[in-house]
C-alpha positions as CSV (number, residue, x, y, z in Angstrom):
1,M,-7.1,-16.1,14.8
2,R,-4.2,-18.0,16.4
3,C,-1.3,-18.3,14.0
4,I,2.1,-20.0,14.4
5,V,4.9,-18.6,12.2
6,L,7.7,-21.0,11.5
7,G,10.4,-18.6,10.3
8,A,13.6,-16.9,11.5
9,P,13.3,-14.2,14.3
10,R,15.9,-11.5,13.9
11,P,16.8,-8.2,15.5
12,L,15.9,-4.8,14.0
13,H,19.3,-4.2,12.3
14,L,19.0,-7.2,10.0
15,N,16.7,-8.4,7.2
16,R,13.6,-9.4,9.2
17,W,10.6,-9.8,7.0
18,K,9.4,-12.9,8.9
19,D,9.2,-10.6,12.0
20,C,7.3,-8.0,10.0
21,L,4.9,-10.8,8.9
22,T,4.3,-11.6,12.6
23,E,3.9,-8.0,13.5
24,G,1.4,-7.6,10.6
25,G,-0.7,-10.4,12.2
26,Q,-0.6,-8.6,15.5
27,E,-1.8,-5.4,13.8
28,L,-4.9,-7.5,12.7
29,G,-5.5,-8.6,16.3
30,W,-4.2,-12.1,15.7
31,D,-2.5,-14.2,18.3
32,M,1.0,-14.7,16.8
33,L,3.9,-17.0,17.8
34,H,7.1,-16.9,15.8
35,L,9.3,-20.0,16.1
36,P,12.8,-20.4,14.5
37,A,12.7,-23.0,11.7
38,R,16.3,-24.0,11.7
39,G,16.8,-27.2,13.7
40,I,13.6,-27.0,15.8
41,P,12.3,-30.5,16.5
42,A,9.4,-31.4,14.3
43,A,7.5,-32.7,17.4
44,E,7.9,-29.2,19.0
45,V,6.3,-27.6,16.0
46,V,3.3,-30.0,16.2
47,N,2.8,-29.3,19.8
48,A,3.0,-25.5,19.3
49,C,0.3,-25.8,16.6
50,R,-2.3,-27.6,18.8
51,G,-5.4,-25.4,18.8
52,A,-4.0,-23.0,16.3
53,D,-5.9,-21.9,13.2
54,M,-3.0,-21.7,10.9
55,L,0.7,-22.5,10.5
56,I,2.6,-20.1,8.2
57,W,6.0,-21.6,7.3
58,A,7.8,-18.4,6.2
59,R,10.7,-20.0,4.4
60,T,14.4,-19.1,4.8
61,H,16.5,-21.3,2.4
62,G,18.5,-23.8,4.4
63,H,16.3,-23.5,7.5
64,Q,14.5,-26.8,8.2
65,P,13.0,-28.4,11.3
66,A,14.8,-31.5,12.5
67,G,13.0,-34.8,12.0
68,D,10.1,-36.1,9.9
69,I,8.9,-32.9,8.2
70,P,6.2,-34.5,6.0
71,G,4.9,-36.3,9.1
72,M,5.0,-33.0,11.0
73,L,2.8,-31.3,8.4
74,C,0.3,-34.2,8.2
75,A,0.0,-34.3,12.0
76,I,-0.7,-30.5,12.1
77,E,-3.3,-30.8,9.4
78,D,-5.0,-33.8,10.9
79,A,-5.4,-31.8,14.1
80,G,-7.3,-29.2,12.2
81,T,-4.6,-26.5,11.7
82,A,-4.2,-25.1,8.1
83,T,-0.7,-25.2,6.7
84,V,0.5,-22.3,4.6
85,A,3.9,-22.0,2.9
86,L,5.1,-18.5,2.2
87,H,8.1,-16.9,0.5
88,L,9.0,-13.8,-1.5
89,D,11.3,-15.4,-4.0
90,L,11.1,-16.1,-7.8
91,Y,11.4,-19.9,-8.5
92,W,10.7,-20.6,-12.1
93,G,13.6,-19.9,-14.5
94,I,16.2,-20.3,-11.7
95,P,17.5,-23.9,-12.1
96,H,18.6,-24.6,-8.5
97,R,15.2,-23.4,-7.3
98,E,13.1,-24.8,-10.0
99,Q,14.2,-28.3,-9.6
100,Q,13.0,-28.3,-6.0
101,I,9.5,-27.2,-6.7
102,G,7.2,-29.9,-5.5
103,V,10.1,-31.9,-4.1
104,D,11.1,-30.1,-0.9
105,P,8.5,-30.8,1.9
106,W,7.8,-27.1,2.2
107,W,5.9,-27.2,-1.1
108,S,3.5,-29.8,0.3
109,C,1.7,-27.3,2.6
110,Q,-2.0,-27.0,1.8
111,W,-1.6,-23.5,0.4
112,V,1.6,-22.0,-1.1
113,F,2.1,-18.2,-1.5
114,T,5.1,-16.8,-3.3
115,A,6.0,-13.6,-5.2
116,D,6.4,-15.7,-8.4
117,G,3.0,-14.7,-10.0
118,G,3.6,-15.5,-13.6
119,H,3.8,-19.3,-13.5
120,Q,0.4,-20.5,-12.3
121,A,0.1,-23.3,-14.9
122,E,3.6,-24.6,-14.1
123,F,2.9,-24.7,-10.4
124,L,-0.4,-26.5,-11.0
125,A,1.4,-29.0,-13.2
126,R,3.6,-30.0,-10.3
127,G,0.6,-30.3,-7.9
128,I,1.2,-27.0,-6.0
129,N,-1.8,-25.1,-4.7
130,H,-0.1,-21.8,-5.5
131,Y,-1.2,-18.2,-5.0
132,W,0.6,-15.0,-6.0
133,M,1.8,-12.8,-3.1
134,P,3.4,-9.5,-4.2
135,P,5.9,-8.5,-1.5
136,P,4.6,-6.2,1.3
137,L,6.3,-3.9,3.8
138,G,6.2,-4.1,7.6
139,R,4.3,-1.2,9.1
140,R,7.1,-0.3,11.5
141,W,9.1,0.9,8.5
142,L,6.4,3.0,6.9
143,G,7.2,6.7,6.5
144,R,10.1,9.1,6.0
145,T,13.3,9.0,8.0
146,R,15.6,12.0,8.5
147,P,18.3,12.0,5.8
148,D,22.0,11.5,6.8
149,R,24.0,12.7,3.8
150,A,27.2,12.7,5.8
151,R,27.0,8.9,6.0
152,F,25.1,8.3,2.7
153,P,26.4,10.9,0.2
154,G,25.3,9.3,-3.0
155,R,22.9,11.2,-5.2
156,I,22.0,8.0,-7.0
157,V,22.2,4.6,-5.1
158,F,21.6,1.0,-5.6
159,V,20.9,-1.4,-2.7
160,G,21.4,-5.1,-3.3
161,G,23.7,-7.8,-4.6
162,Y,24.2,-9.4,-8.0
163,A,23.8,-13.1,-8.7
164,P,24.3,-13.7,-12.5
165,D,22.2,-17.0,-12.5
166,I,19.3,-15.1,-11.0
167,H,19.5,-11.5,-12.3
168,G,20.9,-12.1,-15.8
169,T,23.0,-9.4,-17.4
170,H,20.6,-6.5,-16.9
171,R,21.7,-5.7,-13.3
172,A,25.4,-5.7,-14.3
173,D,24.6,-3.4,-17.2
174,L,22.6,-1.1,-14.9
175,L,25.4,-0.8,-12.4
176,T,28.0,-0.2,-15.1
177,W,25.8,2.5,-16.7
178,A,25.3,4.2,-13.3
179,R,29.0,4.3,-12.5
180,R,29.8,5.8,-15.9
181,R,27.0,8.4,-16.0
182,Y,27.1,9.5,-12.3
183,A,30.7,8.7,-11.3
184,F,31.3,9.6,-7.6
185,Q,27.6,10.7,-7.3
186,F,26.6,7.0,-7.5
187,Q,27.0,4.6,-4.5
188,Q,26.2,0.9,-4.3
189,Y,25.3,-0.9,-1.1
190,G,24.8,-4.6,-0.7
191,R,26.4,-7.8,0.5
192,G,29.8,-6.3,1.1
193,R,28.3,-3.0,2.4
194,P,25.0,-4.0,4.0
195,V,22.4,-1.5,5.2
196,W,19.3,-2.6,7.1
197,G,16.9,-1.3,9.7
198,A,16.7,2.4,10.5
199,D,19.9,3.0,8.5
200,L,18.1,1.9,5.3
201,G,15.5,4.5,5.8
202,A,18.1,7.2,6.3
203,L,19.8,6.0,3.1
204,Y,16.6,6.2,1.1
205,A,15.9,9.7,2.5
206,S,19.4,10.8,1.6
207,A,19.4,9.7,-2.1
208,E,17.7,11.5,-4.9
209,V,16.9,8.3,-6.7
210,V,17.2,4.6,-5.8
211,L,18.0,2.4,-8.8
212,G,16.0,-0.8,-8.7
213,D,16.1,-4.1,-10.5
214,S,14.5,-7.5,-10.1
215,A,15.1,-10.8,-11.9
216,P,13.2,-10.6,-15.2
217,A,9.8,-12.4,-15.0
218,V,6.2,-11.7,-15.4
219,R,4.4,-10.7,-12.2
220,Y,7.5,-10.8,-10.1
221,W,9.5,-8.1,-8.3
222,S,11.6,-8.1,-5.2
223,D,10.6,-6.5,-1.9
224,R,13.0,-3.6,-2.7
225,V,10.0,-2.0,-4.5
226,V,7.8,-1.6,-1.4
227,C,10.8,-1.3,1.0
228,T,11.9,1.8,-1.0
229,L,8.6,3.3,-1.8
230,G,7.1,2.9,1.7
231,R,10.1,4.6,3.3
232,G,10.1,7.7,1.2
233,G,12.7,6.7,-1.4
234,L,12.1,7.5,-5.1
235,L,12.6,4.2,-6.9
236,A,13.5,3.6,-10.5
237,H,12.5,0.1,-11.7
238,P,11.9,-1.8,-14.9
239,R,8.3,-2.0,-16.1
240,T,6.9,-5.4,-15.1
241,Q,3.6,-6.9,-15.9
242,G,1.3,-6.8,-12.9
243,M,2.6,-3.6,-11.3
244,T,0.1,-1.2,-12.8
245,E,-2.9,-3.1,-11.4
246,L,-1.5,-2.8,-7.9
247,G,-1.0,1.0,-8.2
248,L,2.7,0.8,-9.0
249,T,2.6,3.4,-11.8
250,D,4.5,6.4,-13.1
251,E,2.8,8.4,-10.4
252,T,4.6,6.5,-7.6
253,L,8.0,5.4,-9.2
254,L,10.2,6.0,-12.2
255,L,9.3,3.1,-14.4
256,Y,11.6,2.4,-17.4
257,D,11.8,-0.1,-20.2
258,R,14.4,-2.8,-19.2
259,G,17.7,-1.7,-20.7
260,D,16.7,1.8,-21.6
261,F,19.3,3.5,-19.4
262,V,19.6,6.6,-21.6
263,G,15.8,7.3,-21.2
264,L,16.1,6.6,-17.4
265,G,19.0,9.0,-17.1
266,D,17.1,11.7,-18.9
267,R,14.1,11.3,-16.6
268,I,16.3,11.4,-13.5
269,D,18.1,14.5,-14.6
270,A,14.8,16.2,-15.4
271,L,13.4,15.7,-11.9
272,T,12.5,18.7,-9.8
273,T,12.4,18.7,-6.0
274,A,8.7,19.3,-6.1
275,R,8.0,16.4,-8.5
276,R,10.1,14.1,-6.4
277,R,8.1,15.0,-3.3
278,E,4.8,14.5,-5.1
279,M,5.9,11.0,-6.2
280,T,7.3,9.9,-2.8
281,D,4.2,11.2,-1.0
282,A,2.0,9.2,-3.4
283,A,4.1,6.1,-2.9
284,I,4.0,6.2,0.9
285,T,0.2,6.6,0.7
286,L,-0.1,3.6,-1.8
287,V,2.0,1.3,0.5
288,E,0.0,2.3,3.5
289,E,-3.3,1.6,1.8
290,R,-2.4,-1.6,-0.1
291,H,1.0,-3.0,0.5
292,L,1.6,-3.7,4.2
293,W,1.8,-7.2,5.8
294,E,-1.6,-6.9,7.3
295,H,-3.0,-6.5,3.7
296,R,-1.3,-9.7,2.6
297,L,-2.3,-11.6,5.6
298,R,-6.0,-10.6,5.1
299,D,-5.5,-12.0,1.5
300,V,-4.2,-15.3,3.0
301,A,-7.1,-15.5,5.5
302,E,-9.5,-14.9,2.6
303,V,-8.0,-17.8,0.6
304,V,-7.6,-20.2,3.4
305,F,-10.7,-19.5,5.5
306,G,-12.9,-17.4,3.2
307,C,-12.7,-14.4,5.5
308,G,-10.4,-11.3,5.8
């Protein structure tokens, strides 16, 4: 399999899921070439795809090739290369994203995979050949990291930003509750205090519990779920339809009813060291067996070519 990834190559200390995608293809033995989408001439993308089996346009918002993008995609498809659009965002229910569904040329790829799995009828109504892709983890990040509590002293932590138009009020309520209940034992990391790469693994290893939240939607959760679980963190996350069928159960993370912070706090405070280890061991195994990029790319190949 020869695959071109149109994405955003980045070094290890940044958010680099497009590189993890590329590495996942390499784990499968595929021939992978990762090109930066921002400003690349459309003709250069067409040339790179000659003889390739598949183009995966792994979207970064605001990163577009320069030139005739619809013409670029048509030329690639006419030459026999399958075009696949891929992203890990939620789209429906977020006005500035929803209005672009089916309008931005990215949506005109032959197959579209996103983490927004609860709106198949809506995608179909706009002519999108959409498939659900729950977020995976890059294999390089799988496993435990040595804790560093001098740098990351929080017993309870949250990693992420807050956008009211996307996350609603739940995330703000969660953070307010955590600050009040745990005071100095709670630490928040995010846009003003970013942690990526190996440091993120050390943070997860150092915390007793990582508070999680995703925008409220059926069959959608952010990649914080597998990023935390696959790196040995114990994640607390609202119950979401679709999780259980993928092994994301009470045996691998602390699931709680959205808004039930009292119940969540009671579960956290009742945790034993042994139970935490059991759950994190089970979570790492689950991610290794079902939620790495090579698993998702096999799913893509099955859909596009009828083979894994």
